[in-house]
C-alpha positions in Angstrom: 0.0 0.0 0.0 2.9 2.3 0.8 4.5 1.6 -2.6 1.5 2.6 -4.6 1.8 6.3 -4.0 5.5 6.2 -4.9 4.8 4.5 -8.2 2.2 7.1 -9.3 4.7 9.9 -10.1 6.9 7.4 -12.0 3.9 6.2 -14.1 2.9 9.8 -14.8 6.5 10.6 -15.9 6.5 7.7 -18.3 3.2 8.8 -19.8 4.4 12.4 -20.3 7.7 11.1 -21.8 5.8 8.9 -24.3 3.6 11.8 -25.2 6.7 14.0 -25.8 8.4 11.4 -27.9 5.2 11.0 -30.0 4.9 14.7 -30.5 8.5 14.9 -31.6 8.0 12.1 -34.1 5.1 13.8 -35.7 5.5 15.2 -39.2 6.8 18.7 -39.5 5.7 19.8 -43.0 7.9 22.9 -43.0 11.1 20.8 -42.2 10.1 18.2 -44.9 9.7 20.8 -47.6 12.6 23.0 -46.3 10.6 26.2 -46.1 10.2 28.8 -43.4 6.9 29.2 -41.5 5.9 32.6 -43.0 6.6 31.6 -46.7 4.0 32.1 -49.4 2.0 29.5 -51.3 4.2 30.0 -54.4 7.3 29.1 -52.4 5.6 26.0 -51.0 4.5 24.9 -54.4 8.0 25.5 -55.8 9.6 23.5 -53.1 7.1 20.7 -53.5 7.7 20.4 -57.2 11.5 20.3 -56.7 11.4 17.6 -54.0 8.7 15.6 -55.7 10.7 15.3 -58.9 13.9 14.4 -57.0 12.3 11.7 -54.8 9.7 10.2 -57.1 10.1 6.4 -56.9 10.0 6.1 -60.7 13.1 8.3 -61.0 14.9 7.8 -57.7 16.2 4.3 -57.0 17.1 5.0 -53.4 15.4 2.4 -51.1 13.9 5.1 -49.0 12.6 7.2 -51.9 9.0 6.0 -51.6 8.8 6.8 -47.9 10.4 10.2 -48.5 8.0 10.9 -51.4 5.0 10.0 -49.2 6.3 12.5 -46.5 6.7 15.2 -49.2 3.1 14.7 -50.5 1.7 14.7 -47.0 3.6 17.9 -46.1 2.3 19.6 -49.2 -1.2 18.4 -48.6 -1.1 20.2 -45.2 0.6 23.4 -46.2 -1.3 23.9 -49.4 -4.5 24.0 -47.5 -4.8 27.3 -45.5 -7.1 25.8 -42.8 -4.8 22.8 -42.2 -1.8 25.0 -42.2 -3.3 27.3 -39.6 -4.2 24.3 -37.5 -0.7 23.1 -37.6 0.7 26.5 -36.8 -1.6 26.8 -33.7 -1.7 23.2 -32.4 1.2 21.4 -34.0 -1.1 19.1 -36.0 -3.2 19.4 -39.2 -6.3 18.7 -37.0 -8.5 17.2 -39.7 -12.1 15.9 -39.3 -13.1 14.6 -36.0 -9.6 14.6 -34.5 -9.4 18.4 -35.2 -12.7 19.0 -33.4 -11.5 17.1 -30.4 -8.2 19.1 -30.4 -10.1 22.4 -30.3 -12.5 21.1 -27.6 -9.9 19.8 -25.3 -7.6 22.7 -26.0 -10.4 25.1 -25.0 -11.0 23.4 -21.6 -7.4 22.8 -20.7 -4.7 24.8 -22.4 -1.7 22.7 -23.5 -3.3 19.3 -23.1 -5.5 17.3 -25.5 -6.1 13.7 -26.6 -4.1 12.5 -29.6 -6.2 11.2 -32.5 -4.5 7.8 -32.3 -6.4 7.3 -29.0 -9.5 6.7 -31.1 -7.7 4.4 -33.6 -9.5 5.9 -36.7 -7.8 4.3 -39.8 -7.8 7.5 -41.8 -4.2 8.1 -42.9 -1.8 6.0 -44.8 0.0 4.6 -41.7 -3.2 2.9 -40.7 -4.7 2.0 -44.1 -5.5 -1.7 -44.7 -2.3 -3.6 -45.4 -4.3 -5.9 -47.8 -4.2 -3.1 -50.4 -0.4 -2.8 -50.3 0.3 -5.5 -52.8 -2.1 -4.0 -55.3 -0.8 -0.4 -55.2 -0.1 1.1 -58.7 2.4 3.7 -59.8 2.1 5.7 -63.0 5.0 4.0 -64.8 3.9 0.6 -63.7 0.4 1.3 -64.9 1.5 2.5 -68.4 4.2 0.0 -69.0 2.7 -3.2 -67.5 -1.0 -2.9 -66.6 -2.2 -1.4 -69.8 -0.5 -4.0 -72.1 -1.7 -6.8 -69.7 -5.3 -5.6 -70.0 -5.4 -7.1 -73.5 -5.1 -10.5 -71.8 -7.3 -10.0 -68.7 -9.6 -7.3 -67.3 -8.6 -5.2 -64.3 -10.7 -3.9 -61.5 -9.1 -0.7 -60.0 -10.1 1.2 -56.8 -9.2 4.9 -56.3 -8.8 5.7 -52.6 -7.3 8.4 -50.4 -6.7 9.4 -46.8 -9.5 10.8 -44.6 -12.1 9.1 -46.8 -15.1 7.8 -44.8 -16.7 6.2 -47.9 -13.5 4.3 -48.6 -13.7 2.7 -45.2 -17.4 1.8 -45.8 -16.7 -0.2 -49.0 -13.5 -1.8 -47.7 -15.1 -5.2 -46.5 -16.9 -5.7 -49.8 -13.9 -4.7 -51.9 -11.6 -7.1 -50.0 -14.0 -10.0 -50.5 -14.6 -9.3 -54.2 -10.9 -8.7 -54.9 -9.9 -12.0 -53.4 -12.6 -13.9 -55.2 -11.9 -12.3 -58.7 -8.2 -12.5 -58.4 -8.4 -16.3 -58.1 -10.5 -16.4 -61.3 -7.9 -14.3 -63.2 -9.0 -10.7 -62.9 -6.3 -8.2 -62.2 -6.7 -6.0 -59.1 -5.2 -2.6 -58.6 -5.4 0.2 -56.0 -4.4 3.8 -56.7 -3.8 6.2 -53.7 -4.9 9.6 -55.0 -2.9 11.5 -52.4 0.4 10.0 -53.5 -0.4 9.2 -57.1 -2.2 12.3 -58.2 -0.8 12.1 -61.8 -2.2 8.5 -62.2 -5.5 9.4 -60.7 -5.9 12.4 -63.0 -4.9 10.2 -66.0 -7.6 7.7 -65.1 -10.2 10.5 -64.8 -11.0 9.8 -61.1 -12.0 13.2 -59.6 -13.4 11.8 -56.4 -12.8 9.0 -53.9 -13.7 6.3 -53.6 -14.0 5.4 -57.3 -14.0 2.0 -58.9 -13.2 1.4 -62.6 -12.6 -1.4 -65.0 -9.7 -1.6 -67.5 -9.8 -3.9 -70.6 -8.0 -3.6 -73.9 -6.6 -0.3 -72.7 -10.1 1.2 -72.3 -11.4 2.6 -69.0 -15.0 2.1 -67.8 -16.3 3.5 -64.5 -18.5 1.6 -62.1 -21.6 3.6 -61.1 -23.8 1.2 -59.1 -24.0 0.3 -55.4 -20.8 -1.4 -54.1 -22.0 -4.9 -53.4 -20.6 -8.2 -54.4 -23.1 -9.1 -57.1 -22.8 -5.7 -58.8 -19.0 -5.8 -58.9 -19.0 -9.3 -60.4 -21.6 -8.3 -63.0 -19.5 -5.2 -63.8 -16.4 -7.3 -64.5 -18.5 -9.7 -66.6 -19.9 -6.8 -68.7 -16.4 -5.6 -69.5 -15.8 -8.8 -71.5 -16.9 -9.0 -75.2 -20.2 -10.7 -75.6 -19.1 -13.2 -78.3 -16.3 -14.9 -76.5 -18.2 -18.2 -75.8 -20.8 -19.8 -78.1 -23.7 -21.9 -76.7 -23.4 -25.3 -78.3 -26.2 -27.9 -78.7 -27.0 -31.0 -80.8 -28.1 -28.7 -83.6 -24.9 -26.6 -84.1 -22.0 -28.6 -82.6 -20.9 -30.0 -86.0 -20.9 -26.5 -87.6 -19.0 -25.1 -84.5 -16.3 -27.8 -84.6 -15.9 -27.7 -88.4 -14.9 -24.0 -88.3 -11.3 -25.0 -87.4 -10.3 -24.7 -91.0 -11.8 -21.3 -91.6 -10.6 -19.8 -88.2 -7.3 -21.8 -88.2 -7.8 -22.5 -84.5 -8.5 -25.5 -82.3 -12.0 -25.5 -80.7 -12.7 -26.0 -77.0 -15.9 -27.3 -75.5 -16.7 -27.1 -71.8 -19.5 -29.5 -70.5 -21.0 -28.4 -67.3 -24.4 -28.5 -65.4 -24.5 -24.7 -64.8 -27.2 -22.9 -66.8 -25.0 -19.8 -67.4 -21.4 -19.8 -68.7 -19.1 -19.6 -65.6 -17.1 -16.3 -65.3 -13.9 -18.3 -65.1 -14.6 -19.8 -68.5 -15.3 -16.4 -70.0 -12.1 -15.0 -68.6 -10.2 -18.0 -70.0 -11.8 -17.4 -73.4 -10.7 -13.8 -73.4 -7.1 -14.7 -72.5 -6.8 -17.3 -75.2 -9.1 -15.7 -77.9 -6.2 -15.3 -80.3 -5.4 -19.0 -80.3 -8.6 -20.9 -79.5 -12.4 -20.8 -80.1 -14.6 -21.6 -77.1 -18.0 -23.2 -76.8 -20.2 -24.1 -73.8 -22.6 -27.1 -73.4 -25.2 -27.0 -70.7 -25.6 -30.7 -70.1 -28.9 -30.2 -68.2 -30.6 -28.6 -71.2 -32.8 -30.6 -73.5 -31.2 -30.9 -76.8 -27.7 -31.8 -75.7 -28.3 -35.6 -75.2 -26.8 -36.6 -78.6 -23.7 -34.4 -78.0 -23.1 -35.9 -74.5 -23.6 -39.4 -75.8 -21.3 -38.8 -78.8 -18.3 -38.0 -76.6 -19.3 -40.1 -73.6 -19.7 -37.2 -71.2 -20.0 -37.6 -67.4 -22.8 -35.1 -66.7 -21.9 -34.9 -63.0 -18.3 -33.7 -63.6 -17.2 -30.7 -65.6 -15.3 -31.8 -68.7 -13.2 -29.8 -71.1 -12.3 -31.1 -74.5 -10.1 -29.6 -77.3 -10.8 -30.5 -80.9 -8.3 -30.0 -83.7 -8.4 -31.2 -87.3 -10.6 -34.2 -86.4 -14.0 -33.5 -85.0 -15.2 -37.1 -84.4 -12.9 -37.4 -81.4 -11.1 -34.8 -79.1 -7.4 -34.3 -79.3 -7.2 -33.9 -75.5 -9.6 -34.1 -72.5 -9.5 -33.0 -68.9 -12.1 -33.7 -66.1 -12.2 -32.3 -62.6 -14.9 -31.6 -60.1 -13.4 -28.2 -59.4 -12.0 -26.5 -62.5 -9.2 -24.3 -61.2 -7.6 -21.6 -63.3 -4.1 -23.2 -63.1 -5.5 -26.5 -64.3 -7.2 -24.9 -67.3 -4.2 -22.8 -68.2 -1.9 -25.8 -68.2 -4.4 -27.7 -70.4 -4.9 -25.0 -72.9 -1.3 -23.9 -73.2 -0.4 -27.4 -74.5 -3.2 -27.3 -77.1 -2.9 -23.7 -78.6 -2.2 -24.9 -82.2 -3.6 -27.3 -84.7 -1.6 -30.4 -85.7 -0.7 -28.8 -89.0 -1.7 -25.1 -88.6 -1.8 -22.8 -91.6 0.7 -19.8 -91.4 -1.6 -16.8 -91.7 0.6 -14.1 -90.1 4.1 -13.3 -89.1 3.2 -13.5 -85.4 2.0 -17.1 -85.8 5.1 -18.0 -87.8 7.3 -16.7 -85.0 5.4 -18.7 -82.4 5.3 -22.0 -84.3 8.8 -21.7 -85.6 10.8 -19.8 -82.9 14.4 -18.8 -83.3 16.7 -21.2 -81.5 18.1 -19.9 -78.2 20.3 -22.9 -77.6 21.1 -26.3 -79.1 18.6 -28.0 -76.9 15.8 -25.5 -77.8 16.3 -26.0 -81.5 12.9 -26.1 -83.4 12.5 -27.3 -87.0 9.4 -26.6 -89.1 8.1 -28.9 -91.8 6.1 -26.7 -94.2 3.7 -27.9 -96.8 3.5 -25.4 -99.7 0.1 -26.0 -101.3 -3.0 -24.4 -102.7 -6.7 -24.3 -102.0 -9.2 -26.6 -103.7 -10.1 -30.2 -104.0 -7.2 -30.9 -106.3 -4.8 -30.4 -103.4 -6.9 -31.9 -100.6 -5.4 -35.4 -101.0 -1.8 -34.0 -100.6 -2.9 -32.0 -97.5 -4.6 -35.0 -95.9 -1.5 -37.2 -96.4 0.7 -34.5 -94.8 -1.7 -34.2 -91.9 -1.6 -37.9 -91.3 2.2 -37.9 -91.4 2.2 -35.0 -88.8 -0.1 -36.8 -86.4 2.1 -39.9 -86.6 5.4 -38.0 -86.1 4.6 -35.5 -83.4 7.8 -34.5 -81.5 8.7 -31.5 -79.3 11.5 -30.5 -81.7 9.2 -30.6 -84.8 6.3 -28.4 -85.9 4.2 -29.2 -88.9 2.5 -26.2 -90.7 1.2 -25.4 -94.2 0.6 -22.3 -96.3 -1.4 -21.4 -99.4 1.0 -20.2 -102.1 -1.5 -17.8 -103.6 -2.0 -16.0 -100.2 1.7 -15.9 -99.3 3.4 -15.7 -102.7 6.6 -14.1 -101.5 7.1 -16.9 -98.9 6.6 -19.6 -101.5 8.8 -17.9 -104.1 11.7 -17.8 -101.7 11.8 -21.6 -101.6 10.4 -22.7 -104.9 11.3 -19.9 -107.3 10.4 -20.7 -110.9 11.1 -24.4 -110.8 8.8 -26.0 -113.2 8.6 -29.3 -111.4 6.6 -27.6 -108.6 4.2 -25.8 -110.9 0.6 -26.7 -110.0 1.8 -29.1 -107.3 2.5 -29.2 -103.6 6.0 -29.1 -102.0 7.5 -29.7 -98.6 10.3 -27.7 -97.0 12.2 -28.3 -93.8 13.4 -25.0 -92.3 15.0 -23.5 -89.2 14.8 -19.8 -88.3 18.2 -18.4 -87.5 17.4 -14.8 -86.5 14.5 -12.4 -86.1 15.6 -10.5 -89.3 14.1 -13.3 -91.5 17.2 -15.5 -92.2 16.3 -19.2 -92.4 18.2 -22.4 -93.3 16.2 -24.9 -95.3 16.0 -28.0 -97.5 13.3 -28.6 -100.1 12.2 -32.1 -101.0 13.6 -32.8 -104.5 10.3 -34.0 -105.8 6.8 -32.5 -105.5 4.7 -33.8 -102.6 1.9 -36.2 -103.7 1.2 -37.8 -100.4 2.2 -41.3 -101.6 3.8 -44.0 -99.5 7.1 -43.3 -101.1 6.9 -39.5 -100.3 6.3 -40.4 -96.6 9.4 -42.6 -96.5 11.5 -39.9 -98.2 10.4 -37.3 -95.7 10.9 -39.6 -92.7 14.4 -40.4 -93.9 15.2 -36.6 -94.2 14.0 -36.0 -90.6 16.2 -38.8 -89.3 19.2 -37.3 -91.1 18.3 -33.9 -89.6 18.3 -35.3 -86.1 21.8 -36.6 -86.4 23.3 -33.9 -88.6 22.1 -30.3 -87.9 24.1 -29.0 -90.8 21.9 -31.0 -93.1 20.0 -27.8 -93.9 22.5 -26.5 -96.4 20.5 -23.7 -98.2 19.6 -20.4 -96.7 17.5 -17.3 -97.6 16.0 -14.2 -96.1 12.2 -14.1 -95.8 9.9 -11.1 -95.7 7.1 -10.8 -93.2 4.0 -12.9 -93.9 0.8 -11.2 -94.8 -1.9 -11.1 -92.1 -4.7 -13.0 -93.8 -7.1 -12.8 -90.9 -6.8 -9.0 -90.2 -10.1 -7.2 -90.4 -10.8 -4.8 -93.2 -10.3 -1.1 -92.7 -14.1 -0.4 -92.8 -14.7 -3.0 -90.2 -12.1 -1.6 -87.9 -13.5 1.9 -88.4 -17.0 0.7 -87.7 -16.0 -0.9 -84.4 -14.0 2.2 -83.4 -17.0 4.4 -84.1 -19.2 2.1 -82.0 -16.8 2.3 -79.1 -16.7 6.1 -79.3 -20.5 6.4 -79.4 -20.7 4.1 -76.4 -18.2 6.2 -74.5 -20.2 9.4 -75.3 -23.5 7.8 -74.2 -21.9 6.6 -71.0 -20.5 10.0 -70.3 -23.8 11.7 -71.0 -25.7 9.7 -68.3 -23.0 8.9 -65.7 -20.1 11.4 -65.8 -19.9 14.7 -64.1 -19.4 18.0 -65.9 -15.6 17.9 -65.6 -15.6 14.6 -67.5 -18.0 15.9 -70.1 -16.0 19.0 -70.9 -13.9 17.5 -73.7 -17.1 16.2 -75.4 -18.8 19.6 -75.0 -15.7 21.5 -76.2 -15.5 19.3 -79.3 -19.2 19.9 -80.0 -19.1 23.7 -79.6 -15.8 23.9 -81.6 -17.4 22.0 -84.5 -20.5 24.3 -84.4 -18.3 27.4 -84.2 -16.2 26.3 -87.2 -19.3 25.4 -89.2 -21.1 28.7 -88.7 -17.9 30.7 -88.9 -17.1 29.2 -92.2 -20.6 29.9 -93.6 -20.5 33.5 -92.4 -17.0 34.2 -93.7 -17.8 32.6 -97.1 -21.0 34.8 -97.3 -19.1 38.0 -96.7 -16.3 36.9 -99.0 -18.7 36.3 -101.9 -20.5 39.6 -101.4 -17.2 41.4 -101.2 -15.9 39.8 -104.4 -19.1 40.6 -106.3 -19.0 44.2 -105.2 -15.4 45.0 -105.8 -13.1 43.0 -108.0 -9.5 44.4 -108.4 -7.7 44.2 -111.8 -5.9 40.9 -112.5 -2.5 42.6 -113.1 -2.6 44.4 -109.8 -3.6 41.3 -107.9 -0.7 39.3 -109.4 1.7 42.0 -108.4 0.4 42.0 -104.9 0.8 38.3 -104.5 4.4 38.3 -105.7 5.2 41.0 -103.2 3.6 39.0 -100.4 5.7 35.9 -101.4 8.9 37.9 -101.3 8.1 39.3 -97.9 7.2 35.8 -96.5 5.5 37.3 -93.6 2.0 36.5 -92.4 -1.1 38.5 -91.5 -1.7 39.3 -87.8 -5.4 39.9 -88.3 -7.1 36.9 -86.7 -10.4 37.5 -88.4 -9.3 37.5 -92.0 -8.7 34.5 -94.2 -5.2 34.8 -95.7 -4.3 33.4 -99.2 -2.6 30.0 -98.7 0.2 30.7 -101.2 1.2 34.1 -99.9 0.9 33.7 -96.1 1.6 31.3 -93.3 -1.4 30.8 -91.1 -0.2 30.6 -87.4 -2.8 30.5 -84.6 -2.3 30.8 -80.9 -2.8 27.6 -79.0 -5.2 28.4 -76.2 -7.6 26.5 -73.9 -10.5 27.4 -76.3 -9.0 25.7 -79.4 -6.8 23.2 -77.6 -9.1 20.2 -78.2 -9.8 20.9 -81.9 -6.1 21.9 -82.7 -4.4 19.1 -80.8 -6.4 16.5 -78.8 -8.9 15.8 -81.6 -6.5 16.1 -84.5 -7.3 13.6 -87.3 -4.9 10.6 -87.7 -1.9 11.6 -89.8 -2.1 15.3 -88.9 0.4 17.2 -86.7 0.5 20.6 -85.1 3.9 22.4 -85.2 4.0 24.7 -82.2 6.5 27.5 -81.7 7.3 28.5 -78.1 7.6 32.2 -77.6 7.1 35.0 -75.0 5.6 38.4 -75.1 9.0 40.0 -75.7 10.0 37.7 -78.5 6.7 37.3 -80.2 7.1 39.5 -83.3 10.7 38.5 -84.2 10.2 34.8 -83.7 6.9 34.6 -85.6 8.5 36.3 -88.6 11.5 33.9 -88.6 9.2 31.0 -88.0 7.0 31.9 -91.0 10.2 32.1 -93.2 11.4 28.7 -92.1 8.2 26.8 -92.5 6.8 28.6 -95.5 7.8 25.9 -98.0 5.9 23.3 -95.9 2.5 25.0 -95.9 1.4 23.1 -99.0 1.0 20.0 -96.8 -2.6 19.7 -95.6 -1.6 17.5 -92.7 0.6 20.2 -91.1 -0.9 22.9 -88.8 1.1 25.8 -87.4 0.6 27.4 -84.0 2.4 29.2 -81.3 2.3 28.9 -77.5 2.8 31.8 -75.1 5.4 30.8 -72.5 4.2 33.5 -70.1 0.8 31.9 -69.9 1.5 28.1 -70.3 5.0 27.4 -68.9 3.7 24.6 -66.6 2.1 22.8 -69.6 5.3 22.9 -71.5 7.4 21.7 -68.5 5.0 18.8 -68.0 5.5 17.8 -71.7 9.3 18.1 -71.5 9.4 15.7 -68.5 8.7 12.9 -71.0 11.7 14.0 -73.1 14.0 13.6 -70.1 13.9 9.8 -70.6 16.4 10.4 -73.4 19.1 11.5 -70.8 19.8 10.8 -67.1 18.2 13.3 -64.8 20.7 15.1 -62.6 20.6 14.1 -58.9 21.0 17.8 -57.8 17.8 19.7 -58.7 18.4 22.7 -61.0 17.7 25.8 -59.0 17.4 27.8 -62.2 14.7 25.6 -63.6 12.0 28.2 -63.4 14.4 30.7 -65.1 15.0 28.5 -68.2 14.3 30.2 -71.5 12.3 28.0 -73.8 11.7 30.6 -76.4 12.6 29.2 -79.8 11.6 25.6 -79.0 9.4 24.0 -81.6 7.2 20.9 -80.8 5.6 18.8 -83.5 2.6 17.3 -81.7 0.7 14.2 -83.0 -2.6 14.5 -81.2 -4.0 11.1 -82.4 -1.0 8.9 -81.5 0.0 11.0 -78.4 3.7 11.7 -79.2 5.8 14.8 -79.9 9.2 15.6 -81.5 11.3 18.4 -80.2 13.4 21.1 -81.8 15.7 23.1 -79.6 17.7 26.2 -80.7 21.4 25.3 -81.5 23.8 26.2 -78.7 26.0 29.2 -79.0 29.0 28.4 -81.2 27.5 25.4 -82.7 27.5 26.4 -86.3 26.3 23.1 -87.6 23.2 23.4 -85.4 21.0 20.5 -84.2 18.5 19.3 -86.7 16.6 17.1 -84.3 17.1 18.5 -80.8 15.5 15.3 -79.5 19.0 13.8 -79.7 21.1 16.1 -77.5 18.7 16.7 -74.6 21.1 15.6 -72.0 23.8 18.2 -73.0 21.1 20.9 -73.1 20.0 20.1 -69.6 23.4 20.6 -68.1 24.1 23.7 -70.2 20.9 25.4 -69.3 21.4 24.6 -65.6 24.3 27.1 -65.4 22.7 30.2 -64.1 21.9 32.2 -67.2 20.2 30.2 -70.0 22.3 29.7 -73.2 19.2 30.3 -75.2 18.3 33.7 -73.8 18.0 36.7 -76.1 21.0 38.3 -74.6 23.3 35.4 -75.6 22.6 35.4 -79.3 20.2 37.1 -81.7 16.7 35.9 -82.0 17.3 35.4 -85.7 19.6 32.4 -85.0 17.2 30.8 -82.6 15.3 29.0 -85.4 18.4 28.4 -87.5 18.1 25.0 -89.3 14.4 24.7 -88.5 13.6 23.9 -92.1 16.0 21.0 -92.1 14.4 19.7 -88.9 11.0 20.0 -90.7 12.3 17.8 -93.5 13.3 15.1 -91.1 9.9 15.4 -89.4 8.2 14.6 -92.7 10.6 11.8 -93.3 9.7 10.3 -90.0 13.4 10.0 -88.8 13.1 12.2 -85.7 12.9 10.6 -82.2 9.4 10.5 -80.8 8.5 11.0 -77.1 5.2 9.3 -76.2 2.9 10.5 -73.5 -0.1 8.7 -71.8 -2.5 11.6 -72.4 -2.5 15.3 -73.3 -2.5 17.5 -70.2 -5.1 20.2 -69.8 -4.2 23.6 -71.0 -5.6 25.9 -68.4 
């Protein structure tokens, strides 16, 4: 009893010490960003941009870069918000939401003492977020380089979340259950933290949290229903194309299996007692759609008895069969009470090709006849060169029978139609008369990816006789013992893609996708998401009515006052010699005498760049208020000879208004050179006047012209190539491209040669994921 009073001061001291240590360990946003307490918002933003670029995990390979980047983002989140900043200055904490209310209440009643928010254990910030999301976190480069290409093999379900998000906590149990369930079936799962990956969240179009979206074939679709298990499963299923799996019955199974010749694919049948096609089977069909065709048989349905009896199906156990050239019996079968994804993948990966598949594309040729990587991985292809029609069917059947009887891991049997792949056939047969109107067999081995192959052609035409079989078998035995048996070699051109859809079909499907996106945006998207569509609509209406009005005034003016022909000719010649352009934005200038250059603004940004037609480019000159007149005159002189091309448009961008947009674009050109570890303190003073960007709005890439450095008489035709040297040069205090270092006239020196290389397609291209907003 006497010891208890003595222990109380010690316990109180320990509690106060723990509280002091915790307060000291709290984030100090000023120290993290390296700014003083009374600094302006401009200084805070400048410091954040500098540190964020230096410590971004995609560019900084330091092990602690990610944690440092998170601290920088959190510090900027506090200091960029005046209310949070004021709370931190007064109480030493951002004091958000309920925690902040408690801070103020307890601070009001007892100065200098309040409960810490961790006492209530609210999982709002990143330190307390669910660890189950950690393995699904996405970064921008990971999304662009890996997730988007992988979405052509499987759909992705992506959640956008953030700190201090009550709704995110509400949907967490459902999300966790659905993510685990769908991941087992083969759906990709991703999580984007909007606070630390703002660039990726903006790229995905997620303007609020929580948001859930689907990604398939590189296309994004937002989820708009209640977050429950059934809705999320149905959402993923709706992402998949509707024609992946065909319902097969007694009436159509012969037609379905007989399509192997037309589609050049094995056909897969799944027999199950489920009325609807399982989602696992649809996902499998999507992943293997380039190699296999899929059908589903509901064994409990009337009208499938003959089919089940024909192939001796156990109606109580799911059965998967793969059919190749023979439809009366399957080439392979697998049965299991619980069809797992791994079991199905192993089964289908071994049956992706026909026994004697037809070479219909270069991609298929490369897969069936791969280049040898080592002596043990050597693959030889036995190719039947034949034609279509009943006259050649006997030779093909004999070749197929030989292939089935001599299946080996080191051999692949394929065939082509000479009239569909004439260059391939001519490389082996040439004009030899003994093969005219007959089939031939070639044994070949691909030596490299450039098209070089070693081969040997059967001396006589292939008739499919017993003697032909023995001759081919003897050659294959010699090949096994003597790899140098293939004495001839040649270089093949790429095969024609026989199954590629026609242009009109591709255009039709692209139009349908675009209309579907517009319809979805009209009913589900907010106004920010609809702005590009509305901007495009109003731009089209403005151009339409503007053209009509200008044309009407032009016609009336021509009828009222027509100048003499001799005077008009003299004026045109004078204009050509001057090679300047009109600055009156409301008048239409003659194409042969002027260069039409428009300013790139937020009003015409979509029509002049984002929505540019395929094949068109916008050549944009970067200038400032001080250099506008001189640079525009020199620019018109350099590009004048290229104005005859209808695919080129010419614009200029004011650096005083849109410097941040330009710097964002130039970040993608930094990949051509290593980024300095030390941040350039003169970055905001860099002079970009005289830069020229050729922007391809449809394909989302740009080429870059930079003014030649002082003393470089030869100039730089494509400044895409020396970006690294320019970075270090411009980092030395005063920019080497400033008007004081050399005349404005030399800034665009050699631009015409750069334009020639642009039209040739020989300039380096810098690709971007999407065009940033110009605001």
